[in-house]
C-alpha positions in Angstrom: 21.8 4.7 -15.8 18.7 2.7 -15.6 15.8 3.6 -17.9 12.5 4.2 -16.1 9.2 4.5 -17.8 6.4 6.3 -15.9 2.8 7.4 -16.6 2.0 11.1 -15.8 -1.2 13.1 -15.8 -1.4 14.9 -19.2 -4.5 16.8 -18.2 -6.9 16.8 -15.2 -9.9 14.4 -15.1 -13.1 16.1 -16.2 -15.9 13.7 -16.4 -15.1 10.3 -17.9 -11.5 9.2 -17.9 -9.9 8.8 -21.4 -6.5 7.8 -22.7 -5.8 11.5 -23.4 -5.6 12.1 -19.7 -2.3 10.1 -19.6 1.2 10.6 -21.0 4.0 8.0 -21.0 7.4 9.5 -20.3 10.9 8.2 -19.6 13.7 9.2 -17.2 17.1 8.0 -16.3 17.9 6.8 -12.7 21.6 6.6 -11.6 22.9 3.1 -11.0 25.4 4.3 -8.4 23.7 4.5 -5.0 24.6 6.2 -1.7 24.6 4.2 1.5 21.1 3.3 2.6 19.5 3.7 -0.8 17.7 1.1 -2.9 16.7 0.9 -6.5 13.4 -0.9 -6.9 11.8 -2.4 -10.0 8.0 -2.9 -10.3 6.8 -6.5 -10.3 3.1 -5.7 -10.0 1.3 -2.4 -10.1 -2.1 -1.1 -9.0 -3.1 2.1 -7.3 -0.6 0.9 -4.7 2.6 -0.5 -6.4 4.5 -3.6 -5.4 8.2 -3.8 -6.2 11.5 -5.7 -5.7 14.9 -4.4 -4.9 17.4 -4.7 -7.8 20.3 -2.6 -6.5 20.9 -2.0 -2.8 23.2 -0.1 -0.5 21.0 -0.9 2.4 21.8 -4.1 4.5 18.2 -4.4 5.6 16.9 -4.8 2.1 19.4 -7.0 0.0 19.0 -7.4 -3.7 15.9 -9.5 -4.5 13.9 -8.3 -1.4 10.2 -7.8 -2.1 8.9 -4.5 -0.9 5.8 -2.3 -1.1 5.9 1.5 -1.7 3.6 4.2 -3.0 5.6 5.6 -5.9 3.1 6.0 -8.7 2.9 4.3 -12.1 6.6 3.7 -12.9 8.8 0.8 -13.7 11.7 1.8 -11.4 12.0 3.9 -8.2 15.0 5.2 -6.3 14.3 4.9 -2.6 16.4 7.3 -0.5 14.8 6.7 2.9 13.7 3.1 3.2 12.4 3.4 6.7 9.8 6.0 5.6 9.1 5.0 2.0 8.7 1.3 1.9 7.5 -1.7 3.8 8.6 -5.3 3.5 6.1 -7.9 2.3 4.8 -10.5 4.6 6.0 -14.1 4.4 3.7 -15.6 1.8 4.9 -19.2 1.6 3.4 -20.8 -1.5 0.8 -18.1 -2.1 1.3 -15.8 -5.1 3.1 -12.5 -4.5 0.3 -10.6 -6.2 -1.9 -11.2 -3.1 0.1 -8.5 -1.4 -1.8 -6.1 -3.7 -5.1 -7.6 -2.9 -6.3 -9.7 0.1 -3.0 -9.1 1.9 -2.6 -5.5 0.8 -4.6 -2.3 1.0 -7.9 -3.8 -0.2 -7.6 -6.6 2.4 -6.8 -4.1 5.2 -9.7 -1.9 4.1 -12.1 -4.9 4.3 -10.6 -6.2 7.6 -10.5 -2.9 9.5 -13.1 -0.9 7.7 -15.7 -3.6 8.3 -14.8 -5.1 11.7 -13.9 -1.8 13.3 -16.7 0.4 12.0 -19.6 -2.1 11.5 -18.7 -4.4 14.5 -20.8 -7.2 13.2 -22.4 -9.8 15.4 -23.4 -13.4 14.6 -26.9 -13.5 13.1 -26.9 -9.9 11.8 -27.7 -8.9 8.2 -24.9 -7.3 6.2 -25.3 -5.5 2.8 -22.3 -5.1 0.6 -22.2 -2.9 -2.6 -19.5 -3.5 -5.1 -19.6 -7.0 -3.8 -17.5 -8.6 -6.6 -14.7 -6.0 -6.3 -11.4 -6.3 -4.5 -12.7 -5.0 -1.1 -16.4 -5.9 -1.3 -15.7 -9.6 -2.1 -13.5 -9.8 1.0 -16.0 -8.0 3.3 -18.7 -10.4 2.4 -16.5 -13.4 3.3 -15.4 -11.9 6.6 -19.0 -11.3 7.4 -19.7 -15.0 6.8 -16.8 -15.9 9.0 -18.5 -13.8 11.7 -21.8 -15.7 11.3 -23.7 -13.0 9.5 -26.3 -13.2 6.7 -24.7 -11.4 3.6 -26.5 -9.7 0.8 -24.3 -8.6 -2.1 -24.9 -6.4 -5.1 -22.7 -6.6 -8.3 -23.0 -5.4 -11.9 -23.2 -8.7 -13.9 -24.9 -12.1 -13.7 -21.5 -13.7 -13.8 -20.3 -11.7 -10.8 -23.4 -12.5 -8.9 -23.0 -16.2 -9.5 -19.4 -16.0 -8.3 -20.1 -14.2 -5.0 -23.0 -16.5 -4.2 -21.7 -19.9 -5.4 -18.0 -19.6 -4.7 -17.8 -17.0 -1.9 -20.9 -18.0 0.0 -23.0 -14.9 -0.1 -26.6 -15.7 1.0 -28.1 -13.4 -1.6 -26.6 -11.8 -4.8 -28.4 -9.3 -7.0 -27.5 -7.6 -10.3 -28.2 -4.0 -9.4 -28.6 -3.2 -13.2 -31.5 -5.6 -13.4 -33.0 -5.7 -9.9 -34.3 -2.7 -8.1 -32.5 -2.2 -4.7 -35.8 -1.7 -2.8 -37.3 -4.9 -4.4 -34.1 -6.9 -3.6 -33.9 -5.8 0.1 -37.6 -6.3 0.7 -37.0 -9.9 -0.3 -33.7 -10.6 1.4 -34.0 -8.3 4.4 -37.8 -7.7 5.0 -39.1 -5.2 7.6 -36.0 -2.9 7.4 -33.7 -5.5 9.0 -30.3 -4.5 7.6 -27.8 -4.2 10.5 -24.7 -3.3 8.7 -24.0 -1.7 5.3 -20.5 -1.6 3.7 -20.6 1.0 1.0 -18.3 1.0 -2.0 -20.4 2.9 -4.6 -22.3 5.8 -3.0 -24.9 7.7 -5.0 -28.6 6.8 -5.1 -27.9 3.2 -4.5 -26.7 4.1 -1.0 -29.6 6.4 -0.4 -32.0 3.5 -1.0 -30.1 1.0 1.2 -30.2 3.4 4.1 -34.0 3.3 4.1 -33.9 -0.4 4.8 -31.6 -0.1 7.8 -32.5 -1.3 11.3 -32.5 1.2 14.2 -28.9 1.7 15.4 -27.5 0.2 12.2 -23.9 0.8 11.3 -22.6 2.1 7.9 -19.0 2.0 6.8 -18.2 4.3 3.8 -15.3 2.9 1.9 -15.8 4.3 -1.6 -18.2 6.2 -3.9 -17.2 5.1 -7.4 -20.6 6.1 -8.8 -19.7 9.7 -8.2 -16.0 9.8 -9.0 -16.6 11.0 -12.6 -19.1 13.7 -11.6 -18.2 17.1 -12.9 -20.2 18.9 -10.1 -20.9 18.4 -6.5 -24.0 16.2 -5.9 -26.9 18.3 -4.6 -29.2 15.5 -3.4 -31.3 13.8 -2.4 -29.3 13.4 0.8 -30.3 10.6 3.3 -30.3 12.7 6.4 -33.8 11.8 7.4 -33.1 8.1 7.1 -30.0 8.5 9.2 -31.8 10.5 11.9 -35.0 8.4 11.9 -33.1 5.1 12.3 -30.4 6.6 14.5 -27.7 5.2 12.2 -24.0 5.5 12.8 -22.4 6.4 9.4 -18.6 6.7 9.2 -16.2 7.1 6.4 -12.5 6.0 6.5 -9.1 6.0 4.9 -7.4 2.7 5.5 -4.1 4.2 6.6 -5.7 5.2 9.9 -4.9 1.6 10.9 -1.4 1.5 9.5 0.1 0.9 12.9 -2.0 -2.3 13.1 -1.2 -3.5 9.6 0.5 -6.7 10.9 -2.6 -7.7 12.8 -4.7 -7.5 9.7 -2.2 -9.3 7.5 -1.9 -12.1 10.0 -5.6 -12.6 10.2 -6.2 -12.5 6.4 -3.3 -14.8 5.8 -4.6 -17.4 8.3 -8.1 -17.2 6.7 -6.7 -17.7 3.2 -4.7 -20.7 4.3 -7.7 -22.2 6.0 -9.8 -21.7 2.8 -12.2 -19.3 4.5 -11.2 -16.4 2.3 -11.1 -17.0 -1.5 -9.8 -14.4 -4.0 -9.8 -13.6 -7.7 -7.5 -11.4 -9.6 -8.1 -9.5 -12.8 -4.6 -9.4 -14.3 -3.5 -7.1 -17.1 0.0 -7.7 -18.5 2.2 -4.8 -19.7 3.1 -1.4 -18.2 1.8 0.3 -21.3 -1.7 -0.9 -20.5 -1.9 0.9 -17.1 -4.3 3.6 -18.2 -6.7 1.1 -19.9 -6.7 -1.0 -16.7 -7.4 2.1 -14.7 -10.4 3.0 -16.9 -11.6 -0.5 -16.6 -12.3 0.1 -12.9 -15.0 2.6 -13.7 -16.5 0.3 -16.3 -16.8 -2.7 -14.0 -14.5 -4.9 -16.0 -12.7 -6.5 -13.1 -13.9 -9.2 -10.8 -11.7 -9.2 -7.7 -8.5 -7.2 -7.5 -7.3 -5.4 -10.7 -3.6 -5.9 -11.0 -1.0 -5.0 -13.7 1.8 -7.4 -14.1 4.9 -5.6 -15.4 7.1 -7.1 -18.1 10.7 -6.1 -18.6 11.6 -8.4 -21.6 12.1 -11.2 -19.1 15.3 -9.6 -17.8 16.2 -7.4 -14.9 19.3 -5.5 -14.0 21.1 -6.8 -10.9 24.8 -5.8 -10.6 27.1 -3.7 -12.7 30.6 -5.1 -13.3 30.3 -7.7 -10.6 33.2 -9.7 -9.3 32.8 -13.5 -8.9 32.6 -12.9 -5.1 29.6 -10.6 -5.6 27.9 -13.1 -7.8 28.4 -15.8 -5.1 26.9 -13.5 -2.5 23.8 -12.9 -4.6 23.5 -16.6 -5.3 23.6 -17.3 -1.5 20.6 -14.9 -1.0 18.7 -16.7 -3.7 19.5 -20.1 -2.3 18.1 -19.0 1.1 14.9 -18.0 -0.7 14.8 -21.4 -2.4 14.9 -23.2 0.9 11.8 -21.3 2.1 9.7 -22.5 -0.8 7.9 -25.8 -0.7 5.8 -26.0 -3.9 7.8 -27.5 -6.8 6.1 -25.1 -9.2 7.5 -22.2 -7.3 11.1 -23.4 -7.1 13.8 -21.9 -9.1 17.5 -22.9 -9.5 20.5 -20.8 -9.9 23.6 -21.5 -12.0 26.4 -19.8 -13.9 27.0 -20.2 -17.6 30.1 -19.1 -19.4 30.3 -18.2 -23.1 33.6 -20.0 -23.7 33.2 -22.9 -21.3 36.0 -24.5 -19.2 39.6 -25.2 -20.1 42.1 -27.0 -17.9 40.0 -26.2 -14.8 40.2 -22.5 -15.4 37.6 -20.2 -16.8 38.5 -17.9 -19.7 36.5 -14.9 -20.8 33.5 -15.0 -18.5 30.6 -14.5 -20.8 26.9 -14.7 -20.1 27.3 -14.7 -16.3 24.8 -15.8 -13.7 21.2 -16.7 -14.6 18.1 -17.7 -12.6 15.4 -19.9 -14.0 12.0 -21.0 -12.9 11.9 -24.8 -13.4 9.2 -27.3 -12.5 11.4 -30.3 -12.6 15.2 -30.9 -12.2 17.4 -27.9 -11.5 19.6 -26.1 -13.9 23.0 -27.9 -14.3 25.2 -26.4 -11.6 27.0 -27.9 -8.6 24.8 -26.9 -5.6 23.9 -23.7 -7.4 27.3 -22.2 -6.8 30.2 -21.8 -9.3 33.0 -24.3 -8.9 35.6 -22.9 -6.5 38.4 -23.7 -9.0 36.9 -21.4 -11.6 38.6 -18.1 -11.6 38.2 -15.0 -13.8 41.2 -14.0 -15.8 42.3 -10.6 -14.7 39.7 -8.0 -13.7 36.1 -8.5 -12.6 33.4 -9.1 -15.2 33.3 -6.4 -17.7 29.5 -6.5 -18.3 26.2 -6.4 -16.4 24.6 -9.4 -14.8 21.0 -10.0 -16.0 18.5 -12.4 -14.6 15.3 -13.6 -16.2 12.4 -12.6 -14.0 11.9 -15.0 -11.0 8.2 -14.3 -10.6 
């Protein structure tokens, strides 16, 4: 059995989220799989988890495959129907895998489709972005600049404002805690000249922005984080008069409406990242036990860019149970193929076999510590071509232990 840790909801959210809302529990997952099944282990987690395959009975997803699935806050997940439950990650090249949670993941697709499809920006137009230093807002502002727009961003700290203006290229950046929205927009977009508004926060902030919109302006509603902790339904004021007077088009969205076009969005975002047109920042928290704290940090504005939780598993991960030398060679071949696709020396890893009792007369006795993978910046781990010597044979039965690999990422 594989031990899985997972966070569950101890009690419903009422008002501000607290640690008491969460409970950490454990469960056992069978190691023996049926045909077509996968056992995945979390590498990075966010609201949308990102995992790798550690045991597989599905030829399409061999051990070591990087996949995405919506499985909740858990370290391991048994996937019974891979075609419905998971999607394979895009080819990232030298870029960090964590980008699949941010600019290349759901936040990136929300920015790409939610802004381009609903706001339909044109060169020379003025775009306002709330939550501009967040995972989605920071990308929307950069896409708007790529399209030739003037971009006005609002964030919650001076440091965040400095980042979106000096590094991301926003034309104006305001700390909404210190600068009144009306005052800011009268300066940056005088005479009600806002063409597009990408909304991540909702509340009174959005009500004020709508009064500065140009006739036939477009509004894309992505989030309403200012209201998420409300214990009652907001009763007003509602911006209906502004919407009617300026003949605004206001539309909310859930990003999965464009799931069939995901590849289009990933391709565009990846190209912009490689060209240096899209920059990103990640707020990384290490440790599965810190999931609730990282979640609460979203409501407190702690993160700049995408908030990601990097999962640690004591630097080891389960791969095969009682493997034969042939099975080890097969896994090594998969890893070698992955090595050949990497170009950055800092991302290379080498594969070798070590044996507790060493060699004797060209034969191996008592296979011990088994196969290992290491991340090395310089010369590879001592091993002939990353494959065990063909003359090395196990005495008797296959290895009577598990094979464990230090984390590759």
